[in-house]
Biopython code that builds the backbone (N, CA, C, O; Angstrom):
import numpy as np
from Bio.PDB.StructureBuilder import StructureBuilder

atoms = [
    (1, "MET", "N", (1.366, 20.161, -4.088)),
    (1, "MET", "CA", (1.614, 19.063, -2.767)),
    (1, "MET", "C", (1.134, 18.418, -3.112)),
    (1, "MET", "O", (0.099, 18.670, -3.729)),
    (2, "MET", "N", (1.469, 17.496, -2.979)),
    (2, "MET", "CA", (1.881, 16.350, -3.336)),
    (2, "MET", "C", (1.875, 14.977, -1.750)),
    (2, "MET", "O", (2.861, 14.641, -1.094)),
    (3, "ILE", "N", (0.809, 14.616, -1.624)),
    (3, "ILE", "CA", (0.991, 13.788, 0.049)),
    (3, "ILE", "C", (1.022, 12.246, -0.247)),
    (3, "ILE", "O", (0.089, 11.457, -0.391)),
    (4, "THR", "N", (2.383, 12.059, -0.292)),
    (4, "THR", "CA", (3.340, 10.813, -0.343)),
    (4, "THR", "C", (3.452, 9.854, 0.881)),
    (4, "THR", "O", (3.550, 10.377, 1.991)),
    (5, "GLY", "N", (3.445, 8.436, 0.769)),
    (5, "GLY", "CA", (4.131, 7.662, 2.330)),
    (5, "GLY", "C", (4.506, 6.386, 1.958)),
    (5, "GLY", "O", (5.154, 6.031, 0.974)),
    (6, "LEU", "N", (3.983, 5.680, 2.935)),
    (6, "LEU", "CA", (4.840, 4.078, 2.648)),
    (6, "LEU", "C", (3.700, 3.337, 3.197)),
    (6, "LEU", "O", (3.316, 3.778, 4.280)),
    (7, "VAL", "N", (2.805, 1.928, 2.555)),
    (7, "VAL", "CA", (1.670, 1.281, 3.427)),
    (7, "VAL", "C", (2.831, -0.418, 3.532)),
    (7, "VAL", "O", (3.531, -0.953, 2.672)),
    (8, "LEU", "N", (2.606, -0.711, 4.689)),
    (8, "LEU", "CA", (3.352, -1.501, 5.440)),
    (8, "LEU", "C", (1.881, -3.385, 4.801)),
    (8, "LEU", "O", (0.716, -3.694, 5.054)),
    (9, "LEU", "N", (2.679, -3.803, 4.223)),
    (9, "LEU", "CA", (1.369, -4.798, 4.100)),
    (9, "LEU", "C", (2.002, -6.355, 4.261)),
    (9, "LEU", "O", (3.141, -6.810, 4.150)),
    (10, "ARG", "N", (0.731, -6.923, 4.570)),
    (10, "ARG", "CA", (1.131, -8.164, 5.268)),
    (10, "ARG", "C", (0.314, -8.810, 4.536)),
    (10, "ARG", "O", (-0.643, -8.118, 4.190)),
    (11, "LEU", "N", (0.295, -10.710, 3.854)),
    (11, "LEU", "CA", (-0.077, -11.065, 3.368)),
    (11, "LEU", "C", (-0.516, -12.404, 3.269)),
    (11, "LEU", "O", (-0.220, -13.329, 4.025)),
    (12, "SER", "N", (-1.192, -12.429, 2.351)),
    (12, "SER", "CA", (-1.785, -14.388, 3.070)),
    (12, "SER", "C", (-0.864, -15.311, 2.304)),
    (12, "SER", "O", (-0.979, -14.953, 1.132)),
    (13, "ALA", "N", (0.014, -16.342, 2.368)),
    (13, "ALA", "CA", (0.585, -17.186, 2.358)),
    (13, "ALA", "C", (-0.397, -17.517, 1.121)),
    (13, "ALA", "O", (-1.626, -17.436, 1.128)),
    (14, "GLY", "N", (0.825, -18.088, -0.433)),
    (14, "GLY", "CA", (0.137, -18.273, -1.186)),
    (14, "GLY", "C", (-0.348, -17.362, -2.185)),
    (14, "GLY", "O", (-0.474, -17.919, -3.275)),
    (15, "ARG", "N", (-0.633, -16.262, -2.176)),
    (15, "ARG", "CA", (-1.512, -15.392, -2.829)),
    (15, "ARG", "C", (-0.732, -14.172, -2.898)),
    (15, "ARG", "O", (-1.354, -13.112, -2.828)),
    (16, "GLU", "N", (0.741, -14.145, -3.047)),
    (16, "GLU", "CA", (1.630, -12.786, -2.711)),
    (16, "GLU", "C", (1.204, -12.196, -4.299)),
    (16, "GLU", "O", (0.639, -11.168, -4.674)),
    (17, "LYS", "N", (1.730, -13.294, -4.960)),
    (17, "LYS", "CA", (1.264, -12.373, -6.803)),
    (17, "LYS", "C", (0.731, -11.890, -6.718)),
    (17, "LYS", "O", (0.939, -10.686, -6.568)),
    (18, "LEU", "N", (-1.212, -12.812, -6.762)),
    (18, "LEU", "CA", (-2.087, -12.159, -6.988)),
    (18, "LEU", "C", (-2.447, -10.730, -6.277)),
    (18, "LEU", "O", (-3.238, -9.911, -6.743)),
    (19, "ALA", "N", (-1.715, -10.590, -5.062)),
    (19, "ALA", "CA", (-1.682, -9.430, -4.202)),
    (19, "ALA", "C", (-1.128, -8.524, -4.830)),
    (19, "ALA", "O", (-1.672, -7.444, -5.064)),
    (20, "MET", "N", (-0.385, -8.724, -5.061)),
    (20, "MET", "CA", (1.281, -7.214, -6.237)),
    (20, "MET", "C", (0.439, -6.952, -7.102)),
    (20, "MET", "O", (0.281, -5.746, -7.293)),
    (21, "ALA", "N", (-0.571, -8.081, -8.102)),
    (21, "ALA", "CA", (-1.138, -7.704, -9.390)),
    (21, "ALA", "C", (-1.907, -6.850, -9.566)),
    (21, "ALA", "O", (-2.026, -6.050, -10.494)),
    (22, "LYS", "N", (-2.654, -7.048, -8.349)),
    (22, "LYS", "CA", (-4.337, -6.518, -7.937)),
    (22, "LYS", "C", (-3.044, -4.604, -7.672)),
    (22, "LYS", "O", (-3.191, -3.624, -8.401)),
    (23, "LEU", "N", (-2.352, -4.650, -6.907)),
    (23, "LEU", "CA", (-1.789, -3.263, -5.800)),
    (23, "LEU", "C", (-1.600, -2.529, -7.008)),
    (23, "LEU", "O", (-1.906, -1.337, -7.006)),
    (24, "LYS", "N", (-0.767, -3.492, -8.878)),
    (24, "LYS", "CA", (-0.596, -2.679, -9.232)),
    (24, "LYS", "C", (-1.139, -1.639, -10.355)),
    (24, "LYS", "O", (-0.912, -0.810, -11.236)),
    (25, "GLU", "N", (-2.260, -2.563, -9.389)),
    (25, "GLU", "CA", (-3.872, -1.075, -10.770)),
    (25, "GLU", "C", (-4.321, -0.474, -10.002)),
    (25, "GLU", "O", (-5.508, -0.174, -10.128)),
    (26, "ILE", "N", (-3.717, -0.110, -9.073)),
    (26, "ILE", "CA", (-4.752, 0.350, -8.473)),
    (26, "ILE", "C", (-3.955, 2.225, -7.620)),
    (26, "ILE", "O", (-2.906, 2.433, -7.011)),
    (27, "LYS", "N", (-5.014, 3.088, -7.993)),
    (27, "LYS", "CA", (-3.862, 4.344, -8.864)),
    (27, "LYS", "C", (-3.738, 5.533, -7.549)),
    (27, "LYS", "O", (-4.420, 6.392, -6.991)),
    (28, "GLY", "N", (-3.144, 5.264, -7.530)),
    (28, "GLY", "CA", (-2.428, 6.210, -5.996)),
    (28, "GLY", "C", (-0.847, 5.625, -5.642)),
    (28, "GLY", "O", (0.003, 6.143, -4.917)),
    (29, "VAL", "N", (-0.782, 4.360, -6.423)),
    (29, "VAL", "CA", (1.024, 3.654, -5.828)),
    (29, "VAL", "C", (1.265, 3.682, -6.969)),
    (29, "VAL", "O", (0.763, 3.559, -8.086)),
    (30, "SER", "N", (2.648, 3.979, -6.166)),
    (30, "SER", "CA", (3.434, 3.898, -7.523)),
    (30, "SER", "C", (4.703, 3.478, -7.982)),
    (30, "SER", "O", (5.670, 3.641, -8.727)),
    (31, "HIS", "N", (3.739, 2.412, -6.499)),
    (31, "HIS", "CA", (5.303, 1.215, -6.280)),
    (31, "HIS", "C", (5.604, 0.497, -5.081)),
    (31, "HIS", "O", (5.650, 0.937, -3.932)),
    (32, "LEU", "N", (5.856, -0.978, -5.608)),
    (32, "LEU", "CA", (6.585, -1.792, -5.074)),
    (32, "LEU", "C", (6.825, -2.167, -4.399)),
    (32, "LEU", "O", (5.932, -3.013, -4.423)),
    (33, "SER", "N", (7.694, -2.548, -3.040)),
    (33, "SER", "CA", (8.563, -3.418, -3.016)),
    (33, "SER", "C", (8.446, -4.844, -2.227)),
    (33, "SER", "O", (7.822, -4.605, -1.193)),
    (34, "ALA", "N", (8.727, -5.981, -2.278)),
    (34, "ALA", "CA", (8.776, -7.204, -1.986)),
    (34, "ALA", "C", (10.204, -7.033, -0.725)),
    (34, "ALA", "O", (11.068, -6.277, -1.169)),
    (35, "VAL", "N", (10.451, -7.453, 0.327)),
    (35, "VAL", "CA", (10.638, -7.521, 1.657)),
    (35, "VAL", "C", (10.775, -8.555, 2.147)),
    (35, "VAL", "O", (9.831, -9.326, 1.974)),
    (36, "PHE", "N", (12.195, -9.173, 3.127)),
    (36, "PHE", "CA", (11.580, -10.049, 3.687)),
    (36, "PHE", "C", (11.316, -8.947, 5.170)),
    (36, "PHE", "O", (11.508, -7.732, 5.216)),
    (37, "GLY", "N", (10.804, -9.895, 6.323)),
    (37, "GLY", "CA", (10.698, -9.851, 7.191)),
    (37, "GLY", "C", (8.808, -9.599, 8.492)),
    (37, "GLY", "O", (7.679, -10.005, 8.212)),
    (38, "ARG", "N", (9.094, -9.106, 9.306)),
    (38, "ARG", "CA", (7.235, -8.839, 9.586)),
    (38, "ARG", "C", (6.526, -8.376, 8.268)),
    (38, "ARG", "O", (5.318, -8.429, 8.498)),
    (39, "TRP", "N", (6.752, -7.941, 6.975)),
    (39, "TRP", "CA", (5.898, -7.041, 6.865)),
    (39, "TRP", "C", (6.416, -7.937, 4.928)),
    (39, "TRP", "O", (7.564, -8.174, 4.553)),
    (40, "ASP", "N", (4.870, -8.260, 3.991)),
    (40, "ASP", "CA", (6.324, -8.965, 3.243)),
    (40, "ASP", "C", (6.268, -8.010, 1.876)),
    (40, "ASP", "O", (7.001, -8.464, 0.998)),
    (41, "LEU", "N", (5.482, -6.649, 1.451)),
    (41, "LEU", "CA", (5.315, -5.524, 0.816)),
    (41, "LEU", "C", (5.503, -4.667, 1.544)),
    (41, "LEU", "O", (5.403, -4.537, 2.764)),
    (42, "VAL", "N", (6.011, -3.580, 0.133)),
    (42, "VAL", "CA", (6.361, -1.475, 0.829)),
    (42, "VAL", "C", (5.514, -1.458, -0.515)),
    (42, "VAL", "O", (5.875, -2.004, -1.558)),
    (43, "ALA", "N", (3.928, -0.504, -0.271)),
    (43, "ALA", "CA", (4.030, 0.066, -0.484)),
    (43, "ALA", "C", (3.649, 1.251, -0.861)),
    (43, "ALA", "O", (2.744, 1.782, -0.217)),
    (44, "ASP", "N", (4.456, 2.202, -2.392)),
    (44, "ASP", "CA", (4.542, 3.236, -1.868)),
    (44, "ASP", "C", (3.576, 4.797, -2.826)),
    (44, "ASP", "O", (3.270, 4.982, -4.004)),
    (45, "ILE", "N", (3.437, 5.417, -1.852)),
    (45, "ILE", "CA", (1.320, 5.538, -2.792)),
    (45, "ILE", "C", (2.284, 7.334, -1.969)),
    (45, "ILE", "O", (3.101, 7.765, -1.155)),
    (46, "GLU", "N", (0.898, 7.805, -3.478)),
    (46, "GLU", "CA", (0.562, 9.002, -3.859)),
    (46, "GLU", "C", (-0.806, 9.967, -3.656)),
    (46, "GLU", "O", (-1.584, 9.746, -4.583)),
    (47, "ALA", "N", (-0.991, 10.326, -3.319)),
    (47, "ALA", "CA", (-1.841, 12.100, -3.471)),
    (47, "ALA", "C", (-2.322, 12.838, -3.582)),
    (47, "ALA", "O", (-1.614, 13.613, -2.939)),
    (48, "PRO", "N", (-3.523, 13.711, -4.109)),
    (48, "PRO", "CA", (-3.661, 15.142, -4.387)),
    (48, "PRO", "C", (-3.471, 15.313, -1.638)),
    (48, "PRO", "O", (-2.503, 15.639, -0.951)),
    (49, "ASP", "N", (-4.485, 15.013, -1.344)),
    (49, "ASP", "CA", (-4.260, 15.710, 0.474)),
    (49, "ASP", "C", (-5.742, 13.820, 0.345)),
    (49, "ASP", "O", (-6.542, 13.215, -0.369)),
    (50, "LEU", "N", (-4.666, 13.895, 2.453)),
    (50, "LEU", "CA", (-5.138, 13.037, 2.769)),
    (50, "LEU", "C", (-6.064, 12.514, 2.797)),
    (50, "LEU", "O", (-5.820, 11.337, 3.061)),
    (51, "PRO", "N", (-7.732, 12.782, 2.597)),
    (51, "PRO", "CA", (-9.000, 11.689, 2.239)),
    (51, "PRO", "C", (-9.099, 11.451, 1.283)),
    (51, "PRO", "O", (-10.171, 10.959, 0.930)),
    (52, "THR", "N", (-7.846, 11.700, 0.131)),
    (52, "THR", "CA", (-8.059, 10.466, -1.654)),
    (52, "THR", "C", (-6.779, 9.610, -0.374)),
    (52, "THR", "O", (-6.373, 8.466, -0.575)),
    (53, "MET", "N", (-6.651, 9.855, -0.016)),
    (53, "MET", "CA", (-5.026, 8.553, 0.659)),
    (53, "MET", "C", (-5.625, 7.550, 1.362)),
    (53, "MET", "O", (-5.398, 6.346, 1.471)),
    (54, "THR", "N", (-6.763, 8.592, 1.996)),
    (54, "THR", "CA", (-7.049, 7.657, 3.307)),
    (54, "THR", "C", (-8.107, 6.119, 2.488)),
    (54, "THR", "O", (-8.105, 4.974, 2.939)),
    (55, "ASN", "N", (-8.846, 6.572, 1.320)),
    (55, "ASN", "CA", (-10.132, 6.319, 0.240)),
    (55, "ASN", "C", (-8.545, 5.271, -0.874)),
    (55, "ASN", "O", (-8.836, 4.543, -1.823)),
    (56, "VAL", "N", (-7.670, 5.403, -0.598)),
    (56, "VAL", "CA", (-6.800, 4.539, -1.251)),
    (56, "VAL", "C", (-6.384, 3.647, -0.216)),
    (56, "VAL", "O", (-5.562, 2.965, -0.828)),
    (57, "VAL", "N", (-6.403, 3.332, 0.618)),
    (57, "VAL", "CA", (-5.649, 3.098, 2.002)),
    (57, "VAL", "C", (-6.692, 1.651, 2.141)),
    (57, "VAL", "O", (-6.852, 0.469, 1.837)),
    (58, "VAL", "N", (-7.229, 2.872, 2.880)),
    (58, "VAL", "CA", (-9.052, 2.232, 3.587)),
    (58, "VAL", "C", (-9.759, 0.737, 2.177)),
    (58, "VAL", "O", (-9.904, -0.481, 2.084)),
    (59, "ASN", "N", (-9.965, 2.014, 1.399)),
    (59, "ASN", "CA", (-10.976, 0.999, 0.703)),
    (59, "ASN", "C", (-10.277, -0.265, -1.103)),
    (59, "ASN", "O", (-10.609, -1.253, -1.758)),
    (60, "LYS", "N", (-9.344, 0.657, -1.028)),
    (60, "LYS", "CA", (-9.187, 0.215, -1.878)),
    (60, "LYS", "C", (-7.946, -1.233, -2.204)),
    (60, "LYS", "O", (-8.030, -2.169, -2.999)),
    (61, "ILE", "N", (-6.718, -0.820, -1.069)),
    (61, "ILE", "CA", (-5.776, -1.710, -0.784)),
    (61, "ILE", "C", (-6.244, -2.680, 0.079)),
    (61, "ILE", "O", (-6.127, -3.837, -0.324)),
    (62, "ARG", "N", (-6.802, -2.486, 1.292)),
    (62, "ARG", "CA", (-7.259, -3.010, 1.539)),
    (62, "ARG", "C", (-8.470, -4.039, 1.852)),
    (62, "ARG", "O", (-8.890, -4.762, 2.756)),
    (63, "ALA", "N", (-8.844, -3.526, 0.139)),
    (63, "ALA", "CA", (-9.619, -4.326, 0.477)),
    (63, "ALA", "C", (-9.354, -6.131, -1.207)),
    (63, "ALA", "O", (-10.053, -6.939, -1.819)),
    (64, "VAL", "N", (-7.847, -5.696, -1.073)),
    (64, "VAL", "CA", (-7.547, -6.439, -2.058)),
    (64, "VAL", "C", (-7.626, -8.082, -1.341)),
    (64, "VAL", "O", (-7.713, -8.263, -0.126)),
    (65, "PRO", "N", (-7.596, -8.764, -1.972)),
    (65, "PRO", "CA", (-7.559, -10.399, -2.014)),
    (65, "PRO", "C", (-6.434, -10.691, -1.183)),
    (65, "PRO", "O", (-5.549, -10.311, -1.950)),
    (66, "GLY", "N", (-5.806, -11.110, -0.118)),
    (66, "GLY", "CA", (-4.589, -11.477, 0.179)),
    (66, "GLY", "C", (-4.030, -10.386, 0.944)),
    (66, "GLY", "O", (-2.848, -10.054, 0.856)),
    (67, "VAL", "N", (-4.970, -9.769, 1.776)),
    (67, "VAL", "CA", (-3.482, -8.470, 2.145)),
    (67, "VAL", "C", (-4.350, -8.978, 3.605)),
    (67, "VAL", "O", (-5.542, -9.282, 3.662)),
    (68, "GLN", "N", (-3.996, -8.972, 4.003)),
    (68, "GLN", "CA", (-4.227, -9.199, 5.387)),
    (68, "GLN", "C", (-4.629, -8.671, 6.493)),
    (68, "GLN", "O", (-5.606, -8.983, 7.173)),
    (69, "THR", "N", (-3.112, -7.087, 6.824)),
    (69, "THR", "CA", (-3.222, -6.060, 7.501)),
    (69, "THR", "C", (-2.252, -5.245, 6.712)),
    (69, "THR", "O", (-1.408, -5.667, 5.922)),
    (70, "THR", "N", (-2.622, -3.441, 7.204)),
    (70, "THR", "CA", (-1.279, -3.219, 6.587)),
    (70, "THR", "C", (-0.734, -1.421, 7.823)),
    (70, "THR", "O", (-0.680, -1.598, 9.040)),
    (71, "GLU", "N", (-0.565, -0.637, 7.510)),
    (71, "GLU", "CA", (0.723, 0.479, 8.593)),
    (71, "GLU", "C", (1.013, 0.610, 7.397)),
    (71, "GLU", "O", (1.583, -0.027, 6.512)),
    (72, "THR", "N", (0.103, 2.327, 7.655)),
    (72, "THR", "CA", (0.638, 3.396, 6.747)),
    (72, "THR", "C", (1.902, 4.600, 7.418)),
    (72, "THR", "O", (1.539, 5.021, 8.516)),
    (73, "LEU", "N", (2.770, 4.973, 7.117)),
    (73, "LEU", "CA", (3.000, 5.523, 7.502)),
    (73, "LEU", "C", (2.892, 6.793, 5.551)),
    (73, "LEU", "O", (2.812, 6.598, 4.338)),
    (74, "VAL", "N", (2.960, 7.828, 6.419)),
    (74, "VAL", "CA", (3.190, 9.533, 6.659)),
    (74, "VAL", "C", (4.159, 9.997, 5.749)),
    (74, "VAL", "O", (3.192, 10.558, 5.233)),
    (75, "THR", "N", (5.049, 10.295, 5.090)),
    (75, "THR", "CA", (5.664, 11.282, 4.514)),
    (75, "THR", "C", (5.697, 12.599, 5.453)),
    (75, "THR", "O", (4.842, 13.364, 5.898)),
    (76, "THR", "N", (7.402, 12.466, 5.553)),
    (76, "THR", "CA", (6.925, 14.710, 5.784)),
    (76, "THR", "C", (9.102, 14.704, 5.910)),
    (76, "THR", "O", (10.054, 13.929, 6.010)),
    (77, "ALA", "N", (8.735, 16.297, 5.796)),
    (77, "ALA", "CA", (10.405, 16.897, 5.873)),
    (77, "ALA", "C", (10.648, 17.018, 7.251)),
    (77, "ALA", "O", (9.741, 17.158, 8.072)),
    (78, "ILE", "N", (11.696, 16.975, 7.497)),
    (78, "ILE", "CA", (12.358, 17.829, 8.673)),
    (78, "ILE", "C", (13.343, 18.705, 8.290)),
    (78, "ILE", "O", (13.908, 19.404, 9.131)),
]
sb = StructureBuilder()
sb.init_structure("model")
sb.init_model(0)
sb.init_chain("A")
sb.init_seg("    ")
for serial, (resi, resn, name, xyz) in enumerate(atoms, 1):
    if name == "N":
        sb.init_residue(resn, " ", resi, " ")
    sb.init_atom(name, np.array(xyz, "f"), 0.0, 1.0, " ", f" {name:<3s}", serial, name[0])
structure = sb.get_structure()
């Protein structure tokens, strides 16, 4: 079973398009939505396990130029 989650991203002004292009290239990012409010983007992510998801967020998404901060929500069934 895949682990899924949402990553809320705040981007640097003027770097949104560049950041979105780079984020779309990351394996594990299944969808991106631009949003208004406190966050600029919401990324849907998938990984086979939690350590892989951690690697995607910490070492790949946060390394994209223009990404200032993230908040990750791991999805669950209720």
